[in-house]
C-alpha positions in Angstrom: -9.1 15.2 0.6 -6.4 15.9 -1.9 -4.3 18.6 -0.2 -1.3 20.7 -1.5 1.3 21.9 1.1 3.5 24.7 0.0 6.7 25.1 2.1 9.9 26.3 0.4 12.1 24.1 2.7 10.2 21.0 4.1 12.4 19.7 6.8 12.3 19.5 10.5 15.8 21.0 11.1 15.2 24.1 9.0 13.6 26.0 11.7 10.3 26.3 13.9 8.0 27.2 11.0 9.4 24.3 8.8 9.0 21.8 11.7 5.4 23.0 12.3 4.6 22.3 8.7 6.2 18.8 8.7 4.4 17.8 12.0 0.9 18.9 10.6 1.6 17.0 7.4 2.7 13.9 9.4 -0.6 13.9 11.2 -2.7 14.5 8.1 -0.9 12.0 5.9 -2.7 9.0 7.2 -6.1 10.4 6.5 -5.6 12.4 3.2 -3.7 12.4 0.1 -0.9 15.0 0.6 1.3 16.6 -2.0 4.3 18.8 -0.7 5.7 21.5 -3.1 9.2 22.5 -1.9 12.5 23.7 -3.2 14.3 21.7 -0.5 13.3 18.6 1.3 14.7 15.5 3.0 11.2 14.0 2.6 10.6 13.5 6.3 7.1 12.2 6.1 6.3 8.8 4.6 3.3 8.4 2.4 3.5 12.0 1.0 4.1 12.8 -2.7 6.9 15.3 -3.1 7.3 17.8 -5.9 10.4 19.8 -6.5 9.7 23.4 -7.2 12.0 25.4 -9.6 15.0 27.2 -7.8 17.1 29.6 -9.9 19.3 30.3 -6.9 19.0 31.0 -3.1 20.2 34.7 -3.5 18.9 37.3 -3.9 16.3 35.7 -1.5 13.5 38.1 -2.5 13.8 37.0 -6.1 13.8 33.4 -5.2 10.7 33.8 -2.9 9.0 35.4 -5.9 9.9 32.7 -8.2 8.9 30.1 -5.8 5.5 31.7 -5.3 5.0 31.9 -9.1 6.1 28.2 -9.6 4.2 26.8 -6.8 1.1 28.6 -8.0 1.4 27.1 -11.4 1.9 23.6 -10.1 -1.1 23.8 -7.6 -3.6 25.9 -9.5 -5.7 22.8 -10.4 -6.5 19.4 -9.1 -6.6 20.0 -5.3 -9.4 20.2 -2.9 -7.3 22.5 -0.6 -4.0 24.4 -1.1 -2.3 25.1 2.3 0.6 27.6 2.2 3.2 28.2 4.7 5.0 30.7 2.7 4.6 34.2 1.3 2.4 33.3 -1.8 -0.7 34.9 -3.2 -2.4 31.5 -3.5 -3.7 29.0 -1.0 -7.1 28.9 0.6 -5.4 28.3 4.0 -2.4 30.6 4.9 -0.5 29.8 8.0 1.5 32.9 9.3 4.5 32.0 11.3 6.4 35.3 11.8 5.5 38.8 12.6 4.2 40.6 9.5 6.7 42.8 7.6 4.1 45.5 7.5 3.8 45.4 11.2 7.6 45.8 11.5 7.7 48.7 9.0 4.6 50.7 10.0 3.6 49.9 13.6 3.4 53.1 15.7 4.6 55.3 12.9 2.5 58.5 11.9 2.9 61.4 9.4 6.3 61.7 7.8 7.7 58.7 9.6 5.0 56.5 7.9 5.5 58.3 4.5 9.3 57.7 4.8 8.7 53.9 5.6 6.5 53.5 2.4 9.1 55.4 0.4 11.8 52.8 1.5 9.4 50.1 0.5 8.6 51.4 -3.1 12.3 52.2 -3.8 13.5 48.8 -2.7 12.7 45.9 -5.0 13.3 43.4 -2.0 10.9 45.3 0.3 8.4 45.8 -2.4 8.3 42.3 -3.3 7.9 41.0 0.3 5.3 43.5 1.1 3.3 42.8 -2.1 3.5 39.0 -1.4 2.5 39.4 2.3 -0.5 41.7 1.3 -1.6 39.0 -1.1 -1.6 36.4 1.6 -4.0 38.6 3.7 -6.2 39.7 0.9 -9.8 39.2 1.7 -11.4 36.3 -0.1 -14.7 34.3 0.6 -12.9 30.9 0.9 -9.7 32.1 2.4 -8.8 31.2 6.1 -5.7 32.7 7.7 -4.0 31.0 10.8 -1.6 32.5 13.2 0.5 30.2 15.3 0.0 32.2 18.5 -2.2 34.8 20.2 0.6 37.3 20.1 1.1 36.8 16.4 -2.7 37.0 15.8 -2.7 40.5 17.5 0.3 41.6 15.3 -1.6 40.4 12.2 -4.7 42.2 13.1 -2.8 45.5 13.6 -1.1 45.1 10.4 -4.1 44.0 8.4 -7.4 44.9 10.3 -9.5 43.7 7.4 -8.5 40.0 8.0 -10.0 39.8 11.5 -13.0 37.7 10.4 -11.0 35.0 8.6 -8.1 34.8 11.1 -7.8 32.1 13.8 -5.0 30.7 16.0 -3.7 27.1 15.8 -0.7 26.8 18.1 2.2 24.3 17.6 1.8 20.9 19.3 3.9 18.1 20.4 4.2 14.3 20.3 3.6 12.6 23.6 6.9 11.1 24.5 7.4 7.3 24.8 11.3 7.4 24.9 13.0 5.8 27.9 16.5 7.0 27.1 18.3 7.7 30.4 20.3 10.9 31.0 23.5 8.9 31.3 22.9 7.3 27.8 21.9 10.7 26.3 25.0 12.4 27.6 27.2 9.6 26.4 25.6 9.7 23.0 26.3 13.5 22.7 29.7 13.2 24.3 28.7 15.5 27.2 30.0 15.3 30.8 28.0 13.0 33.1 28.1 14.6 36.5 27.4 18.2 36.2 24.3 20.4 36.0 23.5 21.0 32.3 21.5 23.7 30.7 20.2 23.4 27.1 19.8 26.1 24.5 18.2 25.2 21.1 18.0 27.7 18.3 19.1 28.3 14.7 19.4 32.1 15.3 21.6 32.2 18.3 21.5 36.0 18.6 17.8 36.6 18.3 17.1 33.7 20.6 19.3 35.2 23.4 22.5 33.3 23.6 24.6 36.4 24.3 22.7 37.0 27.5 22.7 33.2 28.4 26.6 33.1 28.1 26.8 36.1 30.4 24.5 34.5 32.9 26.4 31.3 32.7 29.6 33.2 33.8 27.6 34.2 37.0 26.6 30.7 37.9 28.8 28.1 39.8 31.8 26.7 37.8 30.3 23.3 37.7 27.2 24.5 35.6 27.6 23.8 32.0 25.7 24.6 28.8 24.8 22.5 25.7 23.9 24.5 22.5 22.2 22.9 19.7 21.3 24.5 16.3 22.8 25.5 13.0 26.5 25.8 13.2 27.1 28.9 11.1 27.4 31.3 14.3 29.4 28.8 16.4 32.8 30.4 15.7 31.6 33.7 17.0 30.1 32.3 20.1 33.2 30.0 20.7 35.1 33.2 20.8 32.6 34.9 23.2 32.7 31.9 25.5 36.5 32.1 25.6 36.5 35.8 26.4 34.1 35.0 29.3 36.3 32.2 30.6 33.7 29.6 29.6 35.4 27.7 26.9 35.3 24.4 28.8 31.6 24.9 30.0 30.0 25.4 26.7 29.4 22.5 24.3 28.4 23.3 20.7 26.5 20.4 19.3 25.5 21.9 15.9 22.4 20.8 14.1 20.7 17.6 15.4 18.4 15.6 13.3 17.0 14.1 16.5 16.8 16.5 19.6 15.6 13.7 22.0 19.0 13.0 23.3 19.6 16.8 24.0 16.4 17.0 25.9 17.1 13.8 27.9 20.6 15.0 28.7 19.6 18.3 30.1 18.5 19.5 33.5 16.7 22.6 32.3 15.9 24.3 29.0 16.8 28.0 28.7 15.0 30.2 26.1 15.9 33.9 26.6 14.5 34.9 23.2 14.3 38.5 22.1 11.4 37.8 19.7 9.5 34.5 19.2 6.0 34.1 17.8 5.4 31.0 19.8 8.6 28.9 20.7 8.0 25.3 19.9 11.2 24.4 21.6 9.7 25.3 24.9 6.8 23.0 24.4 9.0 20.1 23.2 11.2 20.4 26.3 8.1 20.4 28.5 6.9 17.2 26.7 10.3 15.6 27.8 9.8 16.7 31.4 12.3 19.5 31.5 11.8 22.6 33.7 12.0 25.7 31.5 13.2 29.3 31.9 11.7 31.5 29.0 11.2 35.1 28.1 8.0 36.6 29.2 5.0 37.3 27.1 6.2 40.6 25.6 8.9 38.6 23.9 7.6 35.1 23.4 4.2 33.8 22.3 3.9 30.8 24.3 4.5 32.7 27.5 1.1 34.3 27.2 -0.4 30.8 27.9 2.0 30.0 30.8 1.8 31.0 34.5 5.0 32.2 35.9 6.3 29.8 38.5 3.8 27.0 37.5 4.6 25.7 34.0 7.8 27.8 33.7 10.0 30.6 35.0 9.4 33.7 32.9 12.1 36.2 32.3 10.8 39.7 32.0 14.0 41.3 30.3 15.8 38.6 28.3 18.8 41.0 28.0 19.2 41.0 31.9 21.9 38.4 32.5 21.7 38.9 36.2 18.0 38.1 36.5 18.4 35.2 34.1 21.3 33.8 36.3 19.1 34.1 39.3 16.2 32.1 37.8 18.5 29.4 36.6 20.1 29.2 40.0 16.7 28.7 41.6 15.9 25.9 39.3 19.2 24.1 39.8 19.4 24.6 43.5 15.8 23.9 44.4 14.6 20.4 43.5 11.1 21.1 44.7 10.8 24.0 42.3 12.3 21.9 39.5 9.8 19.1 40.1 6.9 21.6 40.4 7.8 23.1 36.9 8.4 19.6 35.4 5.0 18.3 36.6 3.0 21.3 35.3 5.0 21.8 32.1 4.4 18.2 31.3 0.7 18.6 31.8 0.6 21.7 29.7 2.4 19.8 26.8 0.1 16.9 27.0 -2.8 19.2 26.3 -1.1 20.7 23.2 -0.6 17.7 20.7 -0.1 17.7 17.0 -3.2 15.5 16.7 -5.3 18.4 18.2 -3.8 20.9 15.8 -4.4 18.7 12.8 -8.0 18.3 13.7 -8.3 22.1 13.8 -6.8 22.3 10.4 -9.3 19.7 9.1 -12.1 21.8 10.4 -10.7 24.9 8.3 -10.3 22.7 5.3 -14.0 21.9 5.5 -14.8 25.5 5.8 -12.8 26.2 2.6 -14.8 23.5 0.8 -18.1 24.9 2.0 -17.5 28.6 2.5 -21.1 29.4 2.9 -21.7 27.0 5.6 -22.1 28.5 9.2 
């Protein structure tokens, strides 16, 4: 098939949604002719044809999103068997939804004047009106359209926001690569300039606040002094959290690694991944950590999509309130102090990861593409 992939930033380091798009494209590239339409890309997948999409400027973001949708529609309107969009666009027979719908955030649970007030805010704001219109166009009913949510939690939110999409909505969760790397913990820590002989927690996120670093720093202050933390992700928020670490007396115990093109050394260096997220549609980082044999402490199913598929105490330890630093510290201490528990989580987490590969996800997308090409087939 000749497939167009629409993703405004096509790069693994841009975030979870972007990494998902790259990984799916990587699996498909060997079997199909792929064309990627993006404003920014470090061209991470060999064998793919890249097309740069017009960008007037990154701000205001809503205007750039509208211009990107218009430009990518013009470029992909002819010549492709399937157009697959990971962005807020009105075109694309396959639409992958990565984040909670804006309509859900604006309207869920609101009635009467509250709902009317929310709509008034939308239609008096060019920014909100543009996003709501583009999002609505993604969910518009069409015979050949297929909509994909990246977790069961996100699917439920999409159905509540757009009930008419139920028939064309499916779930394809992120996957992971089965790991062949043999890098030792000592080599990994040397590579990242981390201390060799201490218990080391790992936190990976670009949005430090939304993914729970505030609570994690407070939890770290409750753990023994030898326990340290490595933080990987976009560096924009580092000064703020360095200050917070100093105020908590943790300056020497927290290591900010910034953005890493390759997270393998970080996973190999750590003793446990911590993901106390306040909101996550899935949390690919949890699955990746499991594939490297790391025990995981993660927010429960109310806050994190992947946790709906995990058993507490089997594949991971689930944190019911990600703002509760004392509970988080208790769970982390149990993993660090009890080798039997850590081994149990490591074994079952690895088995879970091995059942969720990118190859599996790509095969599911190929089945959707075939449905798009033959929309009347059963």
